[in-house]
DRENMI-635737 format. One line per field, with one value per residue (C-alpha): residue number from 1; residue in one letter; x, y, z. Coordinates in steps of 0.001 Angstrom, whole numbers. Layout:
REM DRENMI-635737
n <- c(NUM,...)
res <- c(a,...)
c1 <- c(X,...)
c2 <- c(Y,...)
c3 <- c(Z,...)
REM end
This chain:
REM DRENMI-635737
n <- c(1,2,3,4,5,6,7,8,9,10,11,12,13,14,15,16,17,18,19,20,21,22,23,24,25,26,27,28,29,30,31,32,33,34,35,36,37,38,39,40,41,42,43,44,45,46,47,48,49,50,51,52,53,54,55,56,57,58,59,60,61,62,63,64,65,66,67,68,69,70,71,72,73,74,75,76,77,78,79,80,81,82,83,84,85,86,87,88,89,90,91,92,93,94,95,96,97,98,99,100,101,102,103,104,105,106,107,108,109,110,111,112,113,114,115,116,117,118,119,120,121,122,123,124,125,126,127,128,129,130,131,132,133,134,135,136,137,138,139,140,141,142,143,144,145,146,147,148,149,150,151,152,153,154,155,156,157,158,159,160,161,162,163,164,165,166,167,168,169,170,171,172,173,174,175,176,177,178,179,180,181,182,183,184,185,186,187,188,189,190,191,192,193,194,195,196,197,198,199,200,201,202,203,204,205,206,207,208,209,210,211,212,213,214,215,216,217,218,219,220,221,222,223,224,225,226,227,228,229,230,231,232,233,234,235,236,237,238,239,240,241,242,243,244,245,246,247,248,249,250,251,252,253,254,255,256,257,258,259,260,261,262,263,264,265,266,267,268,269,270,271,272,273,274,275,276,277,278,279,280,281)
res <- c(m,s,q,k,v,l,i,t,g,a,k,g,q,l,g,k,e,l,v,e,l,f,t,e,k,g,f,e,v,y,g,f,g,r,d,k,m,d,i,t,n,q,a,q,v,q,e,m,i,g,f,v,k,p,n,i,v,i,h,s,a,a,h,t,q,v,d,l,a,e,s,e,p,e,q,a,f,l,i,n,a,y,g,t,r,n,v,a,v,a,a,e,a,v,g,a,k,l,v,y,v,s,t,d,y,v,f,d,g,t,t,d,e,p,y,n,e,f,s,p,t,s,p,l,g,v,y,g,k,s,k,l,a,g,e,q,f,v,r,d,f,h,s,k,f,f,i,v,r,t,s,w,v,y,g,k,h,g,s,n,f,v,k,t,m,l,k,l,g,e,e,k,k,e,l,s,v,v,s,d,q,i,g,c,p,t,y,t,l,d,l,a,h,a,i,l,e,l,v,d,t,q,k,y,g,v,y,h,i,s,n,g,g,s,c,s,w,y,e,f,a,k,a,i,f,e,e,v,g,i,n,i,d,l,v,p,c,t,t,a,d,f,p,r,p,a,a,r,p,a,n,s,v,f,e,h,m,s,i,k,l,n,n,f,t,s,i,r,h,w,r,e,a,l,s,s,f,l,k,n,n)
c1 <- c(-62597,-59487,-56787,-53538,-50341,-46887,-43952,-40318,-37616,-40164,-37440,-36005,-36674,-39494,-40618,-41530,-43463,-45402,-46210,-47557,-49661,-51177,-51985,-53682,-55699,-57136,-54955,-53870,-50098,-47330,-44023,-40933,-37322,-34315,-34638,-38135,-37687,-34309,-35189,-32066,-33442,-35940,-37496,-38107,-39663,-41996,-42912,-43685,-45561,-47329,-48412,-49651,-51234,-51190,-53227,-50356,-46592,-44554,-40867,-38760,-35970,-32587,-28887,-28803,-25221,-24107,-20433,-20127,-21835,-18804,-16567,-19088,-20939,-21977,-23789,-25521,-26745,-27731,-30015,-31220,-31515,-32019,-33799,-36224,-36650,-37541,-40163,-41615,-41959,-43577,-45932,-46996,-47694,-50279,-51716,-50631,-50066,-46380,-44723,-40997,-39201,-36386,-34138,-32991,-29612,-30819,-30030,-26487,-27424,-25647,-28637,-29938,-33593,-35723,-36082,-39562,-40589,-39681,-36209,-33426,-31743,-27977,-26725,-23205,-22437,-23089,-26028,-27926,-27124,-28367,-31571,-32194,-31642,-34252,-36674,-36027,-36809,-40082,-41019,-39930,-41700,-44695,-47833,-49341,-46541,-45757,-42091,-41706,-38512,-37776,-34844,-33210,-35441,-35714,-38245,-38612,-37140,-33514,-30653,-30852,-29514,-31943,-31077,-27352,-27593,-29480,-26804,-23930,-25737,-25529,-21835,-20219,-19947,-19166,-20165,-19358,-22186,-22157,-23788,-23314,-25690,-29402,-32365,-35713,-35987,-38687,-40486,-41197,-44723,-45616,-44061,-46041,-49296,-48519,-47939,-51217,-53039,-51364,-52186,-55867,-55874,-54815,-52787,-49689,-46315,-43351,-43768,-41378,-42418,-40705,-41743,-42246,-39545,-35773,-32684,-28982,-27796,-26454,-29876,-31523,-29160,-29783,-33566,-33191,-31239,-33611,-36589,-35191,-33453,-29826,-27230,-24355,-21807,-22696,-20090,-21045,-18500,-18195,-18508,-14759,-13916,-15276,-14322,-16470,-16145,-19411,-20214,-23435,-25719,-25164,-28821,-31489,-34427,-37712,-40601,-43766,-45346,-47042,-48582,-50047,-51181,-52868,-54649,-53034,-52705,-49775,-47174,-46458,-43372,-40212,-39974,-43507,-42853,-39658,-41367,-44147,-41620,-39529,-42618,-44133,-41116)
c2 <- c(59864,59710,57226,58479,57341,58051,57861,57733,58765,61271,63373,60390,59263,56873,58778,61931,59849,58131,61465,62905,59730,59174,62865,62864,59774,61574,60173,62333,62187,62633,62616,62604,63168,62649,66258,65544,61948,60235,56537,55547,57408,54975,57366,59937,57320,56108,59675,60709,57519,57537,61123,60739,57282,56394,53560,52823,53291,53108,52794,53892,55602,53693,53824,53138,53991,50443,51095,53353,50733,48468,50985,51952,48782,49925,52926,50774,48364,51138,52729,49672,47160,48989,51959,49443,47730,51095,51828,48240,48329,51767,50902,47706,49662,51856,48995,50360,48302,48425,48500,47900,48739,46178,45272,42749,42888,40278,37742,36732,36596,33254,31455,31697,31568,34621,35020,34566,35606,32198,31959,31588,34913,35235,38843,39512,42865,44990,46892,43649,42141,45218,45364,41617,42238,44894,42361,39976,42685,43410,39701,39534,42646,43346,41402,43158,43747,43984,43477,45016,44087,46247,46861,49357,52231,55433,58343,62069,62692,62240,60922,57605,55620,57123,60724,59906,58259,61331,63648,61503,61139,64928,65129,62115,60496,57030,55288,51897,50233,46953,44083,41132,42206,41612,42816,44694,48414,49911,53228,54812,55840,52192,51064,53630,52549,48855,49833,51768,48654,46436,48571,48507,44759,42341,40205,40560,39015,39474,40960,41410,44652,45796,46525,43419,41874,42129,43537,44266,47736,47979,47136,49611,52410,51496,51718,55176,56586,55052,56607,60132,59834,60406,58896,57623,54836,52360,49792,46673,45954,43544,44135,43262,46206,48618,47273,48672,48295,46342,43164,43344,40378,39309,38190,39875,39251,39052,36692,38374,35311,37032,39695,36926,34559,37326,38664,42127,44198,42984,45691,46927,46064,48069,49378,50785,52359,53921,55377,56883,58349,59940,61450,62886,64223)
c3 <- c(26807,24671,25512,27017,25405,26721,24230,25275,22805,21485,19753,17849,14295,15257,18327,16357,13877,16726,18382,15130,14220,17650,18006,14614,15670,18714,21503,24394,23708,26175,24264,26480,25312,27591,28842,30304,31445,31844,31514,33509,36510,38027,40491,37751,35456,38230,39086,35467,34423,37799,37217,33654,34210,30538,28968,26671,26957,23749,24644,21692,23605,23110,22828,19036,18166,17251,16936,19919,22043,21591,23362,26073,26871,30399,28904,26322,28995,31342,28721,26716,29489,32810,31226,29732,33111,34687,32033,32200,36001,36041,33120,34957,38129,36317,34263,30900,27827,26841,23406,23463,20192,19632,16712,14127,15902,18426,15694,14526,10834,10138,8732,5172,6324,7297,11034,12565,16071,17509,15997,18614,19386,19403,19192,17832,19541,22615,20975,20174,23550,25461,23394,23975,27741,27446,25850,28800,31359,29526,29701,33445,34723,32462,31787,28758,26291,22591,21721,18281,16461,13517,11097,8682,9813,7836,7729,7511,10942,12021,10006,8193,5238,2680,3569,3578,157,-1280,129,-1220,-4560,-5043,-3961,-5582,-9008,-7595,-4393,-2778,-888,1038,-895,1468,4212,3513,5500,5448,5133,7279,6756,10173,9030,8272,11524,13481,11800,12625,16287,16314,15073,17693,20775,19974,20837,23482,21069,23137,22281,19959,16449,13572,11842,8710,5166,3008,802,1371,-210,377,1271,-2292,-3756,-1386,-2462,-6154,-5639,-3869,-6858,-9344,-7576,-7600,-11029,-9793,-12089,-10003,-10411,-7627,-6755,-4623,-1975,1034,4723,5045,2725,5372,8844,11715,15439,15679,13719,11691,10948,7367,7103,9140,6887,8883,8407,9667,11272,14157,11888,9780,12481,14471,11489,11391,8179,6169,5568,2005,69,901,-2626,-2564,829,-360,-3360,-1157,1263,-1519,-3205,-23,1740)
REM end
């Protein structure tokens, strides 16, 4: 009998990738967007998860608009904190393993060191605080969980930094990109494969999953244009040059301690992943 996996946020950038990969690997996949299951409606969540009785729940639905979250904190906490509680409680009730997709924004980015899974959290803005509250609800209400923190996500679905750069590269001769924020780009396909590997085990806990290595947004943009052969005048600028409603962590580089200590497959370098993405999409 094939395992049943229920995926929230199934119409999102990562959700679509997860639905495709788990289907391809022979799982019985139930992918729910907001239209089929509103995670903020506890009764509906309990009914749907109770009906499907999945072996695994992958919770990738979230309020991800970082700047908008600053002006609508209640909405962000409703979705990212209480929505996650609803999913955790319902998943626990049917005995399903739970994967909660979290973020590098749980850190303030003030240190020069990479963050491992045991580094103290200290989110700067509403988005990070609401996602961290979601993590806490998962710890409080679920017994078999994987909290997967990821960062700088891009892939073939949805809008993302790589697609934006490619579009701007065709329209402009010069472009300014922030060079004082560093982190780890993450290709959705590699993230989905890592999640697939996790859920086959009982090695529960917190995981930092991103591609290997790190870069600034400026270096990321430079690599994108180099890979596709677009000649553009790239100008490094600072975060202060482009004020945004939400503060971003200046350093959100991940150390993949849990992947290593639990003997999971190490994830390829971001540059290799980027090259693969651009060649195949």
